[in-house]
N, C-alpha and C positions, 0 to 999 in steps of 0.2 A: 182512496187513490192507488194506482197502477204502481208496481214495482219499478226501481229505478232504472234498469234495464229496458222496458220496455217504454218507458218514459222517455229514455234517452232515443230512442229508436224513432219516436214520434217526433221530438225535439229536432232532431237533426236532418229530417227532410227539407231539403231546397235551403240548408244553412251552409253558410261557406267556412265560417270558423266560431269555435267557442273558445274563449281564451279566459282563465285557464280550466280544460275540459274537466281536469280531476276536481277544481274547486267546485265546478257545477255538481258532480256525482256525490261529493260530500254535502253540499246544501241539500241535493234533492234526500240523500239518506237520512239526513238532521229532520228535513222536513215529515217525513214519514214516520220517524221516531217519535217527534214531539205533536205529530198531525197539527202540524201550523204550515199553511201557505206560505209560499216563497212571493217577495213584492216584485212582480214582474214591471218593468218600466220602458216605454215608450213616447218620446216625443215628437209632437206635430206643430211646425210655424204655418198659422192659416194666412198664408199668403196670396193664396185664391181661394175664390169662394166654393170650388167644388173638390170632392176627392176622386180621383179615378183609380184605374186597375194596377198602378205603379206603387199608389200607398197602401192597397190591399194588400201587398206582398207581408209585408211587418204587421199589419192589422189582423191578418189570417193566422200569423204567426203567435199574435196575441190570446187569438181565439183557441189555439192547441193547448197553450198554456191553462187557459181560463178552464176547456172543458178536463184538464189534468186535475183540477181542484185547487189552483194558484190565484193569488189576488192578481188582477191586471190593472196597473196605474196608467191611464192618459195623463200627461202634459201637454197642455196647450198654450204655446208659447206668445202668448200676447205682449210679453217684454220682449225675448229672444226673438221676434219675429220684427218687431221694429229696428232691429240690427241687422238681421237677414245673414242667412248661414253663408259664409266664404267657402265651405267645402266646394274644390272644384271650380271654382269660378276666377276667371284672369283678371276682373273687374269687380269696384265694388257694386253690390246691389243697390237698384231704387231704394229710398226709405220708403215704408208705408206710414202711415197716419196710425195710433192708435185706433180710432174711430172704425177704420177701414180693416183693422186688424180684428177687432172684437166682432165686426159684421161679418166677415168669412168665417169668424169660429161659431157661429149662430148655426151655420149650414154642416159645419163639421161635425158638431154634436147631434144631430140628426141623423148623419150619414152613417158615423160611427157603428151606431146601432142595427144597420143592416147586416151586419156580420157578428158582433158582441153583443152578450147578454147586457143589457141595460143594468139589472139589479145587481151583475157580478161586476160592474166596474165602474172604476173610482176616476172622477174627472178633476185635476187639480190646473187653474192657471197659475204660470211660473210668478205672474204679477203678485200673487198672494203674499209671497215673499220680497220680490225685489223691491215691490212699490212701498215696503215699508224699513229699505236700507237706509241711513245716512251716509253723509260722504264718508265718514271715519269707515262705515261696514265696505264700503266700495274700495275702499283704499286696502283694509285688511284683505280683502278677497284678491286684488288684484297682486298682492305683495306674496303671494303663495306659487307665482308663476314667474319664471323668468324670461326676457325677449328671447334669449337665445332658444329656449323651448318650443316657445312661438313657432318660430321660425324654422323647426324642423320641418314643419307641414311645407309638402310640397308645391301647394297652390300659392304661398305667401314666398316660399322662396324663391318661385318662377316669377313671381311679381316683381319682387326685389331685385333679382338677376337682370329682367327685361326693362327695369326700372316704370314700371306699371305703380300707379298708385296704390297704396293702403291707408285707407283710413284708419283713426287709433280705434274708433268705436268697434272695428270688425275684431281687434285682437280679444276683445271682450267674451266675444263669442262662447268659445271653447270655454270659458271659465265658467260663464252663465248656465250654460248647458251641463256642466259638469257639477256646478252647485245644485242643481236641480236633483240630482242623486242623493246629495247629501240631505237636503230639505226633506226630501218622501222615505227617505234609509231604503234605498233600492238594492234588492237582492241581484237583480239580473236587468241589463237594459239590452234590448233588440235595436237593432240601427244598422243603416245602410253601409256597404264596406267602405264607402268614403267618409263616413261619420268616425271610422276607427280612431283618430286621432282624439277626437273630442268625446267617445268613449272611455278610452285610456285615461285621459286627464279626468275625470269622476273618479276613477278609482284612487288615484293618488289623492284627491280632493277629500275622500271620504275616509282612508286612512289617516290624514292630516286632523280629520275632525276625532277620531276616535272609533270610527265605524268599520265594521268588516267590509272591505270593497267588493262591489257587485261583479259580477260574472258578466263577460259580454259576450253577444250571440251577433255576429253581423248576419246580413242575406244580401243578395245581388241587387244590384239596381237594374228593375227591368225596363227592357229596351220598349220602344215604342213601336207605332204600328208600321214606320217607316222603314224599320230592323235595324237603323244607323245610329240615332239620338238616344238618350233617356227618355222613357217617357214625362212628356211635361206639355200643358197647357199652353204656354209660350210659344212651344215650336209644333203646336198643333197637330201633334202624332201620339194624343190621349184618347182613351176612352172612358167616359165619366161613369161612374155606377149609378149615376142618376138619370144618366140618357134613355130614349126611347127602346125599347125591345128592338126597333127596325135599327137604328142607329148601333146598337152594341153588336147584332149580328151580322150588319154589313159592314162595321168597321174590322171585324175578324174575319171576316170573308177576304179581308183586303190586306194581311198581313203576310211577310214571306215566309216559306214553307220553315225555315231555318226558326221562326221563332213557336211553331205550334208545339214542340215538344216542352220547352222553358215554360211556355205558358200553361199548360196542363200542368205541368208539376209545381208552378207557384201559384196558381190562379184555381185549381179546383181539389176536390177532395177525390179525384180519381187514386182507387187502389194501387199499389206498389207493382202486383203483378201486371196490371194492366198498363201502367206507365211503360213498365218493360215491352209490354207487346206494342204499345205505341212506337216506342222509340225504335225498336227492330223493324217495324212494317216501314216506317220513314225514311230508315237507312237504305233497307234492300228496294223500296219504291214496289212492294207486294201489293200493294192499293194504290188508288188515287189520293194524293195529299187533301184532296177537298174534300172528301168525304171525314178526314180528321175534323178539318176545320169545322165544317158544319155540325158535328157532334162538340167540338168545342163552344162555339155560339151557343148552342143552344142550353149548354152547361151554365154557362156565364149568363144569359138572360134568363133562366131558371134562378141560378143564386139571389138576384137582384131585382126580379121581378115574379115569374110564375112560371108552370109547366106549359098551360095554355098559351100563353105570350109569345113563351119560345117556339113553339108549334106554330104560331101563327106567323111569326119573325122568319122563320124559313119559307113557309109558304108565300108569304110576299116576295120575299129575295128570289125565290125560284121563280114565280111568276114576271118578276120585272127583268131578270138575268136571262134565266133560261129560255123562256118564253117570248121574250122582249116587251112583254104587256104593259102598261100602266098599272100603278098602283091603286087598290080600292078607294082610298080616300085621299083625296088631295086638298090642301088649306088652299082655300079662297082669299086673297088680298086685295082690299079696297084700296084702290092709289087715288088720294084725292088732289087733282090736279085739272087745271082748265085748259091745259094746252094737247094739242093732237098728238105730239111726239114728246119723247122724252130722252136725254144721252142715255146709253146703255149702263155707263159706270153708274150714275144716280138712280137710275132702275134698281142695280142692286145693293146699292147701300141704303136708301128709302125702304125696299122689303126686309132689310136685315140679313139677306142672303149673303154679303159682307159686309164686314165690321167699318171697314174704309176703301178710300177710292183706290190706293195702291193693291189693296188685298182683290180691290175688281180688276182691275188692269191685269195684275198676274195670273189671276182664273181666266180672262180671255187669252190670254197669250199663251196659256199652257192646252189651251182649245176644251176649257172645263165648263163652256156656256153654251147650253142650247136653248133656242127660241122657237116653239111649236116646230120641234125635231130637227131644226137645222142648227147646226154648229158656226157660232158666232167667232170670226176671227179680227173683226175692226173695234176696235175699242172706242172709235171715236163715231158708231153708229147713233141714229137718232130713231128710238124705235116705235114704230106707230100704234098706237094707244086704240086704235079702233078696234071694237070687240073685245072678247077675252083672249089672254095669252097664256100658254103654258112655257113655265122655264123650269130647265132642270139644270143643276148644279152640281158638276161632279157626278157619281156615280148614283145616288141615292137622295138628293134632296129635289122634290118638286114643288112649284108653286103655281097656283093659277092668278092672273092678275087680271083685274078690271077696273076701269076707270071710272070713280065716281063723278 
């Protein structure tokens, strides 16, 4: 293991707070002295089937700890996922079924190891302990916390003040996340800034259980490709790590310039001296920010695919956007229809280019649909199915349509 000072330097990159830092120093010193790795925890509720770059901010921090010789413990919230994290929410989350949660978790387990070393990672579902609890155990857990303390949370306070409903099951979420730390005897927990209340609750629960409380390490919430809201699949501003090289590269090229530096800092392994150079050149506009975006796109495609595919993704991007050419490979969709024409909205949903009719209408209103190089503005258009049609959705999606 590296010395405490060097470990701290690496751990602090991209970190908002370490609470309390002096306890982490003591834990690291003890770890070195006893040659015993720290137990580093982070929890994930599999409420959607894919991991996006927003999730990787925390996973990459875990990888840093792993590289420093510490033990990483991933908690997959099959039980907390059914409750739904109320952090930052103005309303109750829709509840997911246990079957849906477990299905999503299968994908998570595969995608974690695009970043972490499988052999050095311990995975637990929190159903391991919550499923065995009796009602008496649950009452005991609830008795450790007061309603006044729960209502200290800004999100609950705002909802209560605005007379927005707060379901009783939501109040259990911070208690459940906190108990996870007790169950696995965590030395440190990594979480986004909005998780701070839950992470502090875990310290309290550990002390009450006779354990040394965990140190808290908070990380920033990654802004999505729109630069406005946090990255989320529900808002469509996400980049999934399992997306194609072309999609990852293309989406990076669409981000606002102000996201370039934080994306480099939080999502890549670029050394500190290069980070400072990027920051300086972006602030002074010494070079075109597009050049840094292209490098960022290649860095991320290389991380989750390969160097070769990163080069191909840039070549394809330049061909389509700089030279206004079509991509080399365009998928052919065989549309099953015995009609000579089809409503444009139905065409978009049947081909899977849009998930719903409302999304299709919104796309057309925003001018994001082209058929045979012509922008479509009429959402009531009946598309002639004679011959082959070329559809372009947004800036990067192309599809050829032929009627069967």
